[in-house]
PAPA-647578 format. One record per residue (C-alpha): residue in one letter; x, y, z. Coordinates in steps of 0.2 Angstrom, whole numbers, always signed. Each point is the difference from the previous one (the first is absolute). Example, Ala and Ser with C-alpha at 12.3 -4.5 7.8 and 13.67 -1.06 7.14 Angstrom:
2
{r 'a' {+62 -22 +39}}
{r 's' {+6 +17 -3}}
//
This chain:
330
{r 'm' {+0 +0 +0}}
{r 'l' {+14 +12 +5}}
{r 'v' {+9 -4 -16}}
{r 'a' {-16 +4 -10}}
{r 'v' {-3 +16 +9}}
{r 'a' {+18 +5 -3}}
{r 'a' {-1 -4 -18}}
{r 'a' {-16 +10 -2}}
{r 'g' {+7 +15 +9}}
{r 's' {+16 -1 -11}}
{r 'w' {-11 +0 -16}}
{r 'i' {-11 +15 +6}}
{r 'g' {+16 +10 +4}}
{r 'a' {+7 -4 -17}}
{r 'a' {-16 +4 -9}}
{r 'f' {-2 +16 +9}}
{r 'y' {+18 +5 -5}}
{r 's' {-3 -4 -18}}
{r 'l' {-17 +9 -1}}
{r 'y' {+4 +16 +10}}
{r 'l' {+19 +2 +3}}
{r 'n' {+9 -7 -15}}
{r 'p' {+8 +16 -8}}
{r 'e' {-2 -7 -17}}
{r 'l' {-19 -3 +2}}
{r 'i' {-2 +17 +8}}
{r 'f' {+7 +8 -15}}
{r 'y' {-11 -8 -12}}
{r 'r' {-15 +2 +11}}
{r 'e' {+3 +19 +1}}
{r 'l' {+4 +1 -19}}
{r 's' {-17 -9 -3}}
{r 'l' {-9 +14 +9}}
{r 'v' {+9 +13 -11}}
{r 'q' {-4 -9 -15}}
{r 'r' {-19 -2 +5}}
{r 's' {-1 +18 +4}}
{r 'w' {+5 +5 -18}}
{r 'a' {-13 -11 -9}}
{r 'p' {-15 +10 +7}}
{r 'e' {+8 +16 -5}}
{r 'l' {+0 -6 -18}}
{r 'n' {-18 -6 +1}}
{r 'k' {-5 +17 +4}}
{r 'k' {+8 +7 -16}}
{r 't' {-3 -14 -13}}
{r 's' {-12 -14 -3}}
{r 's' {+13 -13 -3}}
{r 'k' {+18 -3 +6}}
{r 'i' {+14 -12 -4}}
{r 'l' {+6 -10 +15}}
{r 'a' {+18 -7 -1}}
{r 'i' {+3 -16 +10}}
{r 'g' {+17 -8 +1}}
{r 'g' {+16 -3 +11}}
{r 's' {+12 +13 +6}}
{r 's' {+5 +5 -18}}
{r 't' {-18 +8 +0}}
{r 'i' {+3 +9 +16}}
{r 'f' {+16 +8 -5}}
{r 's' {-4 +4 -18}}
{r 'l' {-18 +8 -2}}
{r 'm' {-4 +17 +5}}
{r 'p' {-19 +3 +0}}
{r 'e' {+0 +18 +4}}
{r 'r' {+12 +3 -15}}
{r 'a' {-11 -11 -11}}
{r 'w' {-15 +11 +4}}
{r 'e' {+7 +17 +0}}
{r 'k' {+11 -2 -16}}
{r 'h' {-10 -12 -10}}
{r 'g' {-18 -1 +7}}
{r 'v' {+2 -18 +4}}
{r 'a' {-9 -6 +15}}
{r 'l' {+13 -12 +7}}
{r 'v' {+0 -9 +17}}
{r 'n' {+16 -8 +6}}
{r 'f' {-5 -16 +9}}
{r 'g' {+16 -9 +1}}
{r 'l' {+6 -11 +14}}
{r 'a' {+15 -11 +4}}
{r 'a' {+3 -13 -13}}
{r 'g' {+3 -11 +15}}
{r 'm' {-19 +0 +4}}
{r 'g' {-3 -10 -16}}
{r 'p' {-12 +4 -14}}
{r 'q' {-15 -8 +7}}
{r 'v' {-1 +13 +14}}
{r 'm' {+4 +14 -12}}
{r 'l' {-13 -5 -13}}
{r 'l' {-15 -3 +13}}
{r 'r' {+4 +17 +8}}
{r 'g' {-1 +9 -16}}
{r 'm' {-16 -8 -5}}
{r 'e' {-8 +6 +16}}
{r 't' {+4 +18 -5}}
{r 'v' {-4 +2 -18}}
{r 'r' {-17 +6 -6}}
{r 'a' {-10 -2 -16}}
{r 'g' {+9 +10 -14}}
{r 'd' {+17 -2 +9}}
{r 't' {+15 -8 -7}}
{r 'l' {+10 -13 +10}}
{r 'l' {+18 +3 -6}}
{r 'i' {+10 -16 +5}}
{r 'c' {+18 +4 +1}}
{r 'f' {+6 -16 +8}}
{r 'e' {+18 -4 -2}}
{r 'p' {+2 -15 -11}}
{r 'g' {+7 -11 +14}}
{r 'l' {-16 +2 +9}}
{r 'l' {-10 -9 -13}}
{r 't' {+13 -14 -4}}
{r 'e' {+0 -7 +18}}
{r 'd' {-10 -13 +8}}
{r 'g' {-13 +13 +8}}
{r 'v' {+2 -5 +18}}
{r 'v' {-4 +15 +11}}
{r 'p' {+15 +5 +9}}
{r 's' {+0 +3 +19}}
{r 'l' {+1 +19 -2}}
{r 'g' {-16 +0 -11}}
{r 'i' {-9 -10 +13}}
{r 'q' {+5 +12 +13}}
{r 'y' {-5 +15 -10}}
{r 'a' {-17 -7 -4}}
{r 'f' {-4 -3 +18}}
{r 's' {+7 +17 +5}}
{r 'e' {-12 +7 -13}}
{r 'k' {-14 -10 +8}}
{r 'r' {-2 -10 -17}}
{r 'p' {+4 -18 +5}}
{r 'k' {-12 -5 -14}}
{r 'w' {+14 +4 -12}}
{r 'i' {+9 -15 +7}}
{r 'g' {-13 -12 +7}}
{r 'a' {-15 +3 -13}}
{r 'p' {+7 +9 -15}}
{r 'c' {-9 +2 -16}}
{r 'l' {+5 -3 -18}}
{r 'g' {+5 -18 +2}}
{r 'f' {+15 +3 +12}}
{r 's' {+2 -14 +12}}
{r 'p' {-5 +4 +17}}
{r 'm' {+12 -3 +14}}
{r 's' {-5 -9 +15}}
{r 'w' {-3 +11 +15}}
{r 'g' {+12 -10 +10}}
{r 's' {+14 +3 -12}}
{r 'a' {-5 +19 -2}}
{r 'l' {+1 +2 +19}}
{r 'l' {+17 -8 +1}}
{r 'a' {+6 +11 -13}}
{r 'l' {-3 +15 +11}}
{r 'r' {+16 -4 +9}}
{r 'p' {+16 +10 -5}}
{r 'g' {+12 -10 -10}}
{r 'a' {+18 -3 +6}}
{r 'y' {+7 +10 -14}}
{r 'h' {-10 +15 +5}}
{r 'l' {+5 -1 +18}}
{r 'v' {+19 -2 -5}}
{r 't' {-1 +15 -12}}
{r 'l' {-9 +11 +13}}
{r 'a' {+13 -4 +14}}
{r 'g' {+14 +4 -12}}
{r 'r' {-8 +17 -4}}
{r 'm' {-3 +4 +18}}
{r 'a' {+18 -5 +5}}
{r 's' {+7 +11 -14}}
{r 'g' {-11 +15 +4}}
{r 'r' {-9 -1 -16}}
{r 'p' {-19 +3 -2}}
{r 'a' {-10 -15 +3}}
{r 'y' {-6 +0 -18}}
{r 'r' {+9 +8 -15}}
{r 'y' {-15 +10 -6}}
{r 's' {-9 +13 +9}}
{r 'i' {-18 +7 -1}}
{r 'q' {+8 +17 +1}}
{r 'n' {+6 -3 -18}}
{r 'a' {-17 -3 -7}}
{r 's' {-9 +14 -9}}
{r 'r' {-18 +4 +3}}
{r 'd' {-4 -10 -17}}
{r 'g' {+8 -16 +6}}
{r 'w' {+16 +1 -10}}
{r 'v' {+15 -3 +12}}
{r 'a' {+18 +6 -3}}
{r 'a' {+13 -14 +2}}
{r 'p' {+17 +4 +8}}
{r 't' {+14 -1 -12}}
{r 'r' {+13 -14 +2}}
{r 'd' {+10 -11 -12}}
{r 'f' {-8 -17 -6}}
{r 'd' {+5 -15 -11}}
{r 'e' {+0 +4 -18}}
{r 'n' {-10 -15 -5}}
{r 'y' {-18 +0 -8}}
{r 'p' {-14 -9 +10}}
{r 'g' {-1 -18 -5}}
{r 'f' {-16 -10 -1}}
{r 's' {-7 -17 -6}}
{r 'p' {-5 -1 -18}}
{r 'q' {-17 -7 +4}}
{r 'l' {-15 +7 +9}}
{r 'g' {-4 -8 +17}}
{r 'l' {-13 -14 -1}}
{r 'l' {-13 +9 +9}}
{r 'w' {-1 +15 -11}}
{r 'e' {-9 -6 -15}}
{r 'p' {-16 -4 +10}}
{r 'v' {+2 +16 +10}}
{r 'f' {+2 +11 -15}}
{r 'e' {-15 -8 -8}}
{r 'a' {-10 +3 +16}}
{r 'l' {+6 +18 +1}}
{r 'q' {-5 +3 -18}}
{r 'i' {-18 -5 +5}}
{r 'w' {+0 +11 +15}}
{r 'a' {+7 +15 -9}}
{r 'k' {-14 -2 -14}}
{r 'd' {-14 -1 +13}}
{r 'r' {+6 +15 +10}}
{r 'e' {+5 +11 -16}}
{r 'v' {+18 +1 +6}}
{r 'r' {+14 +0 -14}}
{r 'l' {+15 -11 +3}}
{r 'v' {+17 +6 -7}}
{r 'y' {+18 -7 +4}}
{r 'a' {+15 +12 +0}}
{r 'l' {+17 -7 +1}}
{r 'p' {+10 +8 +13}}
{r 'w' {+17 +9 -4}}
{r 'a' {+16 -9 +6}}
{r 'f' {+18 +4 -2}}
{r 'c' {+10 -11 -12}}
{r 'p' {+18 +2 -5}}
{r 's' {+1 +6 -18}}
{r 'g' {+9 -16 -6}}
{r 'q' {-14 -10 +6}}
{r 'l' {-14 +11 -6}}
{r 'q' {-7 -10 -14}}
{r 'e' {+1 -16 +9}}
{r 'f' {-10 +7 +14}}
{r 'q' {-13 +8 -12}}
{r 'r' {-2 -16 -9}}
{r 'k' {-3 -9 +17}}
{r 'n' {-13 +13 +4}}
{r 'a' {-8 -2 -17}}
{r 'q' {-1 -19 +3}}
{r 'f' {-9 +3 +17}}
{r 'l' {-12 +12 -8}}
{r 'v' {-5 -13 -13}}
{r 'l' {-6 -11 +14}}
{r 'l' {-10 +15 +7}}
{r 'e' {-8 +6 -16}}
{r 'p' {-15 -13 +0}}
{r 'y' {-6 +7 +16}}
{r 'l' {+4 +18 +1}}
{r 's' {+2 +16 -11}}
{r 'i' {+19 +4 +1}}
{r 'l' {+5 +18 -1}}
{r 'y' {+12 +4 -14}}
{r 'd' {+18 +4 +6}}
{r 'p' {+13 -1 -14}}
{r 'k' {+14 -2 +14}}
{r 'l' {-9 -16 +6}}
{r 'g' {+4 +6 +18}}
{r 'a' {+19 +0 -3}}
{r 'v' {+10 +16 +5}}
{r 'a' {+19 +1 -1}}
{r 'e' {+2 +17 +9}}
{r 'k' {+5 -5 +18}}
{r 's' {-1 +19 +5}}
{r 'l' {-19 -2 +0}}
{r 'f' {-1 -13 +14}}
{r 'a' {+2 +2 +19}}
{r 'd' {+4 -16 +10}}
{r 's' {-5 -14 -11}}
{r 'p' {-2 -5 -19}}
{r 'q' {-19 +3 +2}}
{r 'h' {-1 +15 +11}}
{r 'l' {+1 +16 -10}}
{r 'n' {+6 +17 +8}}
{r 'q' {-9 +16 -1}}
{r 'k' {+7 +4 -18}}
{r 'g' {-4 -18 -6}}
{r 's' {-18 +1 +8}}
{r 'r' {-4 +16 -9}}
{r 'l' {+6 -8 -16}}
{r 'k' {-10 -16 +3}}
{r 't' {-16 +9 +5}}
{r 'd' {+1 +12 -15}}
{r 'd' {+3 -15 -11}}
{r 'l' {-14 -10 +7}}
{r 'c' {-13 +14 -1}}
{r 'q' {+4 +3 -18}}
{r 'r' {-2 -18 -4}}
{r 'l' {-16 -1 +9}}
{r 'm' {-7 +15 -9}}
{r 'q' {+6 -8 -17}}
{r 'g' {-8 -16 +5}}
{r 'r' {+11 -11 -11}}
{r 'm' {+1 -18 +5}}
{r 'w' {+13 -13 -5}}
{r 't' {-7 -12 -13}}
{r 'r' {+4 -18 +0}}
{r 't' {+10 +1 -16}}
{r 'e' {+11 +14 +7}}
{r 'l' {+3 -10 +16}}
{r 'n' {+4 -16 -9}}
{r 's' {+12 +10 -12}}
{r 's' {+9 +8 +15}}
{r 'a' {+1 -17 +10}}
{r 'r' {+8 -8 -15}}
{r 'l' {+12 +14 -4}}
{r 'h' {+4 +15 +10}}
{r 'a' {-9 +16 +4}}
{r 'v' {+7 +17 -5}}
{r 'p' {-11 +15 -1}}
{r 'p' {-4 +7 -17}}
{r 'g' {+14 +12 -6}}
{r 'g' {+11 -2 +15}}
{r 'k' {+8 -3 +16}}
{r 'n' {-7 -8 +16}}
{r 'q' {-1 +15 +11}}
{r 'a' {-12 +4 +14}}
{r 's' {-4 +17 -7}}
{r 'q' {-7 -7 -16}}
//
């Protein structure tokens, strides 16, 4: 009996820490409040909006206030940590869009080529947002997780505890990002530091769960008059590997094309200018975020989508923008 009581007490303490004291989760919970406060502002100004969901590449690249003031594009940055998994990000976005809106899916390719298991951070975030149904009773054909497994996942992992202890011992902040660096529109300025000069890798096939999920998502979107569009995030790539990375991205988009309209981007997400990135190959700095936001808005207004023929051609060969160089400013 005493052992059971001690185990229960240990779990309660661990779960309390994860949901209320974990500095990483605190950051994303506070960021979520900022993001949600921006959407109602746009709802007052326009009848429809574009809700961008994705991992941290979305958080650190899209500037909704700039999109509205410079281009008249009603954009909402609804990015989260990629470590929460695409299931949580997608279901969260579905709860926010209204009829007439566009759900702009900006998932990093690696999120859609994995097995689809919801990571512990995603489970903890769902519970902290009072949305355990995203885990235990999800829609769209996602496999529900048993409540027992979900509750056990509320405990912090060993890697998190070791990392936190190391940061505290060295006098560094408990989490590397701060809500103080978030703008009122949900864009976050990432600190600048050096990073490995390798482009993000991913599997050449979609995860097994995504075909039925995307088919269900298509039905859901049609019933609710929501438009679905996929936009490939920008990522740094050394110039010598640019065409290889573009070809791999094109091959990935070929897999998505049967399910989603894919926003045309002649760079195919590959950017060779390291000076546009902050602390990782997928986190843009302020200059890079301005360029990305402007480019995205212009392409959304143009409305051009990749055709299957174009993607197949790029996947077989390589992608170079018409007339020129692969530069982020194109």
